[in-house]
C-alpha positions as CSV (number, residue, x, y, z in Angstrom):
1,M,-16.3,-8.1,-22.4
2,I,-13.9,-10.9,-21.2
3,I,-11.8,-10.5,-24.4
4,L,-11.5,-6.7,-23.8
5,R,-10.5,-7.4,-20.2
6,R,-7.8,-9.8,-21.4
7,I,-6.4,-7.3,-23.9
8,Y,-6.4,-4.5,-21.3
9,T,-4.7,-6.7,-18.7
10,V,-2.0,-7.7,-21.2
11,Y,-1.5,-4.0,-22.1
12,V,-1.3,-3.0,-18.4
13,F,1.2,-5.8,-17.7
14,L,3.4,-4.9,-20.7
15,I,3.5,-1.2,-19.7
16,F,4.4,-2.2,-16.2
17,C,7.4,-4.4,-17.4
18,I,8.6,-1.9,-20.0
19,S,8.4,1.1,-17.7
20,F,10.1,-0.8,-14.9
21,L,13.0,-1.9,-17.2
22,V,13.5,1.7,-18.3
23,L,13.7,2.9,-14.8
24,F,15.7,0.0,-13.4
25,P,19.2,1.4,-14.1
26,F,18.3,4.5,-12.2
27,L,17.0,2.5,-9.3
28,V,20.2,0.4,-9.3
29,F,22.3,3.7,-9.3
30,C,20.3,4.9,-6.2
31,I,20.8,1.6,-4.5
32,M,24.5,1.4,-5.1
33,I,25.4,5.0,-4.1
34,P,25.3,5.6,-0.3
35,G,22.7,8.1,0.7
36,L,20.6,7.9,-2.5
37,K,18.1,5.3,-1.5
38,K,15.4,7.8,-0.7
39,Y,15.7,9.1,-4.2
40,G,15.2,5.6,-5.5
41,R,11.9,5.6,-3.6
42,K,11.1,9.0,-5.1
43,I,11.5,7.5,-8.6
44,N,9.1,4.8,-7.5
45,Q,6.5,7.5,-6.6
46,V,7.0,9.3,-9.9
47,W,6.7,6.0,-11.8
48,A,3.4,5.2,-10.0
49,K,1.8,8.5,-11.1
50,I,3.0,8.2,-14.7
51,Y,2.1,4.5,-14.9
52,F,-1.5,5.0,-13.9
53,V,-2.0,7.7,-16.5
54,I,-0.5,5.6,-19.3
55,V,-2.7,2.6,-18.5
56,L,-5.8,4.9,-18.2
57,L,-6.6,3.9,-14.6
58,S,-7.9,6.8,-12.7
59,I,-7.3,6.9,-8.9
60,R,-9.2,9.5,-6.9
61,I,-7.3,10.5,-3.7
62,H,-9.1,12.0,-0.8
63,G,-7.6,13.5,2.4
64,K,-4.1,14.2,1.2
65,H,-4.2,17.4,3.2
66,H,-4.0,15.4,6.4
67,I,-0.3,14.6,5.6
68,K,2.1,17.2,7.1
69,P,5.3,17.6,5.1
70,G,8.4,16.4,7.0
71,Q,6.4,14.4,9.6
72,P,7.0,10.6,9.5
73,Y,3.9,8.4,9.8
74,V,3.0,4.7,10.1
75,Y,0.4,4.2,7.3
76,V,-1.9,1.2,7.7
77,A,-4.1,0.1,4.8
78,N,-6.4,-2.8,3.8
79,H,-4.9,-5.3,1.4
80,F,-7.3,-7.0,-1.0
81,S,-5.5,-6.8,-4.3
82,Y,-2.0,-6.9,-5.9
83,L,-2.8,-3.4,-7.1
84,D,-2.6,-2.0,-3.5
85,I,1.2,-1.5,-3.4
86,A,1.2,0.4,-6.6
87,V,-1.6,2.7,-5.5
88,M,0.1,3.4,-2.2
89,G,2.9,4.9,-4.3
90,F,0.7,8.0,-4.5
91,L,1.6,8.8,-0.8
92,P,3.9,11.9,-0.6
93,G,7.2,12.0,1.2
94,D,9.8,9.3,1.6
95,V,7.8,6.1,2.2
96,V,9.2,2.7,3.0
97,F,7.0,-0.4,2.5
98,V,7.1,-3.5,4.6
99,G,6.1,-6.5,2.4
100,K,6.3,-10.2,2.4
101,S,9.7,-11.8,1.7
102,S,8.4,-13.8,-1.4
103,I,8.6,-10.5,-3.3
104,R,12.4,-10.9,-3.4
105,K,12.0,-13.9,-5.7
106,I,10.5,-11.8,-8.5
107,P,13.4,-11.1,-11.0
108,L,14.7,-7.5,-10.9
109,F,11.7,-6.2,-9.0
110,G,12.7,-8.3,-6.0
111,Y,16.2,-6.8,-6.0
112,Y,14.7,-3.3,-6.1
113,F,12.2,-4.0,-3.3
114,K,14.6,-5.7,-0.8
115,N,17.1,-2.9,-1.2
116,L,14.8,0.1,-1.1
117,H,12.1,-1.3,1.1
118,I,11.7,-4.0,3.9
119,A,10.9,-7.6,3.0
120,V,9.9,-9.8,6.0
121,N,9.2,-13.5,6.4
122,R,6.4,-13.5,8.9
123,T,7.0,-17.2,9.8
124,S,10.5,-16.3,11.0
125,I,11.1,-14.7,14.4
126,K,14.5,-13.5,13.2
127,S,13.2,-12.0,10.0
128,R,10.4,-10.2,11.9
129,G,12.9,-8.8,14.4
130,D,15.2,-7.6,11.6
131,A,12.2,-6.0,9.8
132,L,11.2,-4.2,13.0
133,S,14.7,-2.9,13.5
134,R,14.9,-1.6,9.9
135,A,11.5,0.0,10.3
136,K,12.5,1.8,13.4
137,E,15.7,3.0,11.7
138,A,13.7,4.3,8.8
139,L,11.4,6.3,11.1
140,N,14.5,7.6,12.9
141,Q,15.7,9.0,9.6
142,G,12.4,10.7,8.9
143,S,10.9,8.2,6.5
144,S,7.3,6.9,6.8
145,I,6.4,3.3,6.9
146,V,3.6,1.5,5.1
147,I,2.3,-1.7,6.6
148,F,-0.7,-3.9,5.6
149,P,-1.8,-5.1,9.0
150,E,-3.8,-8.0,7.6
151,A,-0.4,-9.5,6.8
152,G,-1.1,-10.2,3.2
153,I,-4.2,-10.7,1.0
154,T,-6.0,-13.0,3.5
155,T,-9.7,-12.1,3.3
156,T,-12.0,-14.2,1.2
157,Q,-15.0,-11.8,1.6
158,A,-13.8,-8.3,0.5
159,P,-14.6,-5.6,1.4
160,N,-14.7,-7.3,4.8
161,L,-11.3,-7.0,6.5
162,S,-9.3,-9.8,8.0
163,R,-8.1,-9.5,11.6
164,F,-5.3,-6.9,12.0
165,K,-1.9,-7.9,13.4
166,D,-0.3,-5.9,16.2
167,G,3.0,-5.0,14.5
168,A,2.2,-1.7,12.9
169,F,0.5,-0.3,16.0
170,S,3.2,-1.5,18.4
171,L,5.8,0.1,16.2
172,A,3.9,3.4,16.1
173,I,3.5,3.5,19.9
174,D,7.1,2.5,20.5
175,K,8.3,5.4,18.3
176,Q,5.5,7.7,19.3
177,I,4.7,8.2,15.6
178,P,1.2,9.1,14.4
179,V,-0.8,6.4,12.6
180,I,-2.7,7.2,9.4
181,P,-5.3,4.7,8.3
182,V,-5.7,4.4,4.5
183,T,-8.7,2.9,2.8
184,L,-8.2,1.4,-0.7
185,S,-11.9,1.3,-1.6
186,Y,-12.1,-0.4,-5.0
187,N,-8.9,-2.2,-5.8
188,H,-10.5,-5.6,-5.1
189,L,-13.0,-4.8,-7.8
190,I,-10.4,-3.5,-10.3
191,L,-8.0,-6.5,-9.8
192,P,-9.7,-9.2,-7.8
193,D,-7.7,-11.8,-6.0
194,D,-9.5,-14.7,-7.7
195,G,-6.6,-16.4,-9.5
196,R,-7.5,-15.0,-12.9
197,L,-5.5,-11.8,-12.8
198,L,-8.0,-10.0,-15.0
199,L,-8.5,-6.2,-14.7
200,N,-11.9,-4.6,-14.7
201,F,-12.7,-1.2,-16.1
202,K,-13.3,0.7,-12.9
203,K,-12.0,3.9,-11.2
204,G,-9.9,3.5,-8.0
205,K,-10.2,5.4,-4.8
206,M,-7.8,6.0,-1.9
207,V,-9.0,7.7,1.3
208,I,-6.3,9.1,3.6
209,H,-7.8,9.5,7.0
210,P,-6.8,12.0,9.7
211,P,-3.7,10.9,11.7
212,I,-4.1,9.3,15.0
213,P,-1.5,10.6,17.5
214,T,0.3,8.1,19.7
215,T,2.1,10.5,22.0
216,G,1.8,9.4,25.5
217,L,0.3,6.0,24.6
218,S,1.9,2.8,26.1
219,A,2.0,-0.8,24.8
220,K,-1.2,-1.4,26.8
221,E,-3.1,0.8,24.3
222,T,-2.0,-1.2,21.2
223,H,-5.3,-3.1,21.1
224,N,-7.4,0.1,21.2
225,L,-5.3,1.8,18.6
226,K,-5.6,-1.3,16.3
227,A,-9.4,-1.4,16.9
228,S,-9.8,2.3,16.0
229,C,-7.9,1.9,12.7
230,F,-9.8,-1.3,11.9
231,K,-13.1,0.5,12.4
232,I,-12.1,3.6,10.4
233,I,-11.0,1.5,7.4
234,Q,-13.8,-1.0,7.5
235,D,-16.5,1.7,7.8
236,Q,-15.1,3.5,4.8
237,L,-15.0,0.3,2.8
238,W,-18.6,-0.5,3.6
239,Q,-19.7,3.1,2.8
240,D,-17.9,3.3,-0.5
241,N,-18.8,-0.1,-1.8
242,E,-22.5,0.3,-0.8
243,A,-22.6,3.6,-2.6
244,L,-20.9,2.1,-5.7
245,A,-23.4,-0.8,-5.8
246,T,-26.3,1.6,-5.5
247,E,-24.9,3.8,-8.3
248,E,-24.3,0.8,-10.6
249,Q,-27.8,-0.5,-9.9
250,K,-29.3,2.8,-10.9
251,L,-27.3,2.8,-14.1
252,N,-28.5,-0.7,-14.9
253,T,-32.1,0.3,-14.6
254,I,-31.8,3.2,-17.0
């Protein structure tokens, strides 16, 4: 089994590199021409859908009907795996990611990310301020924002969440933009953050929860909004992972 996992992981990585290199000139074109960046992000979404088909990795998406076309949102999701960013590419509309600044060091991919999305150094006050300004501007232009409020892959006990930071929720309240919690149920099982970077043969699942309105909320409600999103995502994680464990246990007894 370990040999098959290694072969599959190499295959997935090669397809990622090859497909990205094929699309990179088109991404550069969208970056260089004023007004085309949103089309570069659209390429990213199309790429995600095609990529997961080619690598035979099925992602079940629930709750897509909660997303209203033309309405910007602040999406918040759990972050347990390097697979999370790619899976969030299934979200419709123009979506801007807020990610850690170290992504910029990855050859070519870093260039793409820093120009089409928002890279932030969370240890720098200036960088956090710049990222917040860019996020607000993206929302003003009708784009949605994706933020992983755990501020990276920080938990050591997935599917248990780490503490959420305030940023995403403060931003949503400040701009009076609805927040949509998103649960990535099994990515930590498909590609665990255990240092080995080996993929498992499992299906993925993304649950898009109903939007939480922020109209009329003030900064004082940031904690309550954060707590609500935390509970929604955590409850879904526990429910899905418990159900999966029960299902696998039944299969093992057959």
